[in-house]
C-alpha positions, -999 to +999 in steps of 0.1 A: +096-025-595+123+002-579+150+004-611+170-007-578+155-042-580+158-047-611+189-035-614+201-066-587+174-087-609+198-081-641+229-091-625+217-119-609+208-131-641+233-124-665+251-148-640+231-177-629+196-177-640+190-209-614+195-184-584+169-155-601+143-186-598+147-192-567+139-160-555+104-153-543+082-126-555+099-102-526+131-110-534+129-103-565+111-067-551+138-059-526+167-041-527+188-017-508+177+021-510+199+049-513+185+071-492+189+080-459+219+055-448+238+062-478+238+099-477+248+095-440+276+071-451+290+097-476+287+123-455+311+107-427+333+104-456+334+144-470+318+162-446+345+171-419+327+205-409+295+194-400+280+162-401+240+170-398+228+140-414+221+108-393+190+108-367+212+106-332+224+131-307+260+134-298+278+159-271+311+168-270+319+146-301+308+114-294+271+100-286+253+117-265+247+096-233+228+095-203+258+087-175+237+059-149+236+034-179+272+041-194+287+037-156+279-003-163+296-004-193+324+019-183+352-006-203+332+007-238+337+034-256+304+053-265+309+052-299+309+011-299+280+012-279+254+041-287+256+054-324+234+028-350+253-003-365+258-007-404+228-031-414+251-061-426+270-053-394+305-042-381+327-047-401+356-055-377+332-085-370+315-097-399+358-098-411+364-118-379+335-143-379+350-149-420+380-161-407+362-176-378+347-199-402+375-207-425+399-216-394+361-241-380+355-255-421+387-253-439+375-270-468+356-235-474+399-224-489+395-210-525+352-214-525+332-185-533+313-171-505+299-136-493+305-120-460+290-127-431+262-103-425+253-093-389+209-107-380+194-107-348+205-141-345+193-174-360+157-171-364+159-129-377+185-152-404+162-182-411+133-148-415+153-135-439+159-169-462+122-168-458+114-142-479+139-142-502+129-181-513+093-186-508+067-178-521+032-189-507+032-230-518+069-234-526+087-265-510+108-265-480+119-300-472+135-314-442+138-340-417+111-347-394+129-345-362+130-305-365+126-270-346+088-262-337+099-225-349+104-235-385+069-237-394+061-208-384+090-189-396+085-207-431+049-220-433+029-197-413+044-164-425+055-173-463+030-198-470+055-227-476+044-264-478+069-277-459+074-317-469+094-337-445+113-375-446+122-394-417+155-382-403+172-419-392+174-450-417+158-475-392+197-486-386+202-451-368+218-434-399+211-402-417+185-409-442+195-393-471+177-411-498+151-406-477+159-364-485+165-369-519+134-388-527+117-363-509+134-335-528+129-355-563+085-354-554+090-318-557+107-315-598+076-304-610+079-276-592+112-262-606+124-256-574+126-266-534+148-249-496+160-278-481+171-269-444+190-291-422+198-286-387+236-298-378+237-305-350+205-317-344+174-297-326+159-321-314+184-349-316+215-341-312+225-361-343+252-347-366+264-370-394+291-389-396+318-385-426+306-412-449+274-392-442+281-362-449+296-374-483+259-392-490+244-359-485+265-338-506+267-364-532+224-362-532+223-330-535+242-324-564+227-356-585+196-336-581+207-305-584+220-327-620+191-332-624+173-296-632+160-287-594+173-248-586+182-255-550+190-232-519+204-253-491+202-236-453+230-253-424+210-238-398+244-242-379+231-226-344+250-256-324+279-257-344+313-261-326+295-288-303+309-323-312+321-345-289+323-379-310+320-393-342+312-370-366+317-338-390+332-311-375+329-294-401+300-269-411+280-287-443+277-249-461+313-257-468+312-289-485+281-272-504+296-240-516+304-241-551+285-274-554+270-267-590+251-237-607+220-250-593+223-250-557+227-216-538+241-228-498+230-208-470+245-203-440+231-193-405+249-191-376+253-169-343+270-167-312+237-172-295+247-207-285+280-213-298+293-187-275+271-188-247+253-153-257+215-167-261+198-131-246+228-111-267+205-118-303+237-111-327+236-138-357+247-138-391+245-154-427+263-158-450+260-166-491+281-191-509+284-191-547+312-190-577+293-159-586+307-132-568+281-104-585+252-128-575+262-128-537+266-088-536+232-089-551+219-112-523+237-084-501+222-059-512+189-077-513+196-089-475+203-052-466+172-040-483+147-069-457+172-061-430+166-019-434+124-021-439+126-049-408+153-047-380+167-010-395+197-029-377+212-052-355+220-042-320+252-025-317+263-029-285+256-072-284+280-069-314+308-049-297+303-075-269+314-107-293+339-086-312+355-080-279+356-116-275+368-133-306+399-103-308+406-115-265+436-147-265+411-165-237+382-168-261+388-200-272+408-212-240+375-197-225+353-210-248+372-250-250+363-250-214+322-249-219+321-277-244+345-301-222+312-296-197+288-300-221+306-327-236+307-349-204+272-344-195+267-363-235+289-394-226+271-394-192+237-396-208+248-422-227+266-437-207+234-442-181+217-454-207+230-480-218+230-496-186+196-506-199+174-497-168+150-481-189+145-502-218+116-512-212+103-475-213+119-466-239+149-463-269+169-431-277+180-417-309+213-412-320+233-388-307+269-373-309+268-333-308+244-300-295+222-298-262+197-323-262+189-359-273+156-374-279+138-404-261+113-427-281+088-437-254+071-468-249+033-474-244+023-439-228+020-406-251+049-380-249+022-351-237+005-374-215+042-383-192+050-345-204+021-329-175+021-360-152+062-350-150+059-318-148+026-318-119+041-353-101+084-346-099+089-317-105+103-319-140+099-299-174+108-319-207+091-312-241+071-330-256+073-342-292+048-353-314+034-385-298+061-407-285+088-385-286+108-364-252+129-341-254+158-339-229+181-312-228+216-316-214+233-290-211+208-276-183+211-306-162+245-307-143+263-340-149+261-353-116+223-352-115+217-363-151+206-393-136+184-383-108+163-368-142+159-406-157+149-418-131+124-396-123+112-395-163+112-433-157+091-432-132+069-414-145+066-433-175+056-464-146+029-446-129+009-440-166+023-476-177+001-489-143-027-467-147-040-487-181 
């Protein structure tokens, strides 16, 4: 094993052996090499005459560029577009995102957490977690209402054992007891990765304040029983809270909760700021041991260096400029209001009772989506029927669930959408 990796491992072991035990075999081997990037960083500071280190081309003391490309980006300085971004991301962007986290989740104040590290959106951040903490047959615990890509990221890529629990209780609340039982069922293995996604994809549900308090208490109890937990909050849709729910990230309450718990926040501008194609995300760690946070950052940079090298510099610049703008919050709030109106309109339409013979719906209060629980027809059969006969696209999940993205349907068209879905159900029921 590389000496740098051994040094990082010792650093973690000396501060908190429980977090060291969470690491996968790959995670233990990872380090950030003192290679070209380190030498280049030193050269930037000291090479006042000629800096012949980094593999880009320059011209007249600025990055070389093709004019026809720069013409479309004339408002940006070439140095903020063309060079490689640092592996951890632009320092000012990281600083501003950390400030944003503190403003939006005040419970983080006085908590010990790392600077956010820039990822190539949230899927990349999740894959970093998988590489760092999951070996074959390690347990990934998560609700049964889940984003399908988790199976690829953790199951197919890393061989995780996927352990699910029912998302909702019979009363339509978050199933904290089921979560705790699922975690404790893996107690003999000594560790687990728990993945919580709020606002949830596909249901559009975020826990209420009492539910969040129960979740945090349950996690602490599991840790007190001797389990090491990496608790990942997938905050892809953070901030899109429309009704009665927590308004902070659960990450803020889990940070520093117990020495056996490592809190990990995965978030980004992709969905929060409607920048899906820009692929700018962040990964942030929280525990009460600064030396552990430093070592985890270096291991994370080792993964980034060994995979994508660094995230897109132009995309980071665009996000940074948005965060610096005085119009940022105002324009973001305008989009929030549009999505909130659509969510409330969907609830109003469904609560009229016109469709009760065809489906029930799962509770939703946030995010981009909501889910129908069909009666008497299979989800995949309905999905295909709607495409073929009505030109309507929805997502089939399992035998009976259908996800509807109200985020991409105009408010005035929502009633027609659900009328068509209802008609599709009636068509299929008439055939039986």
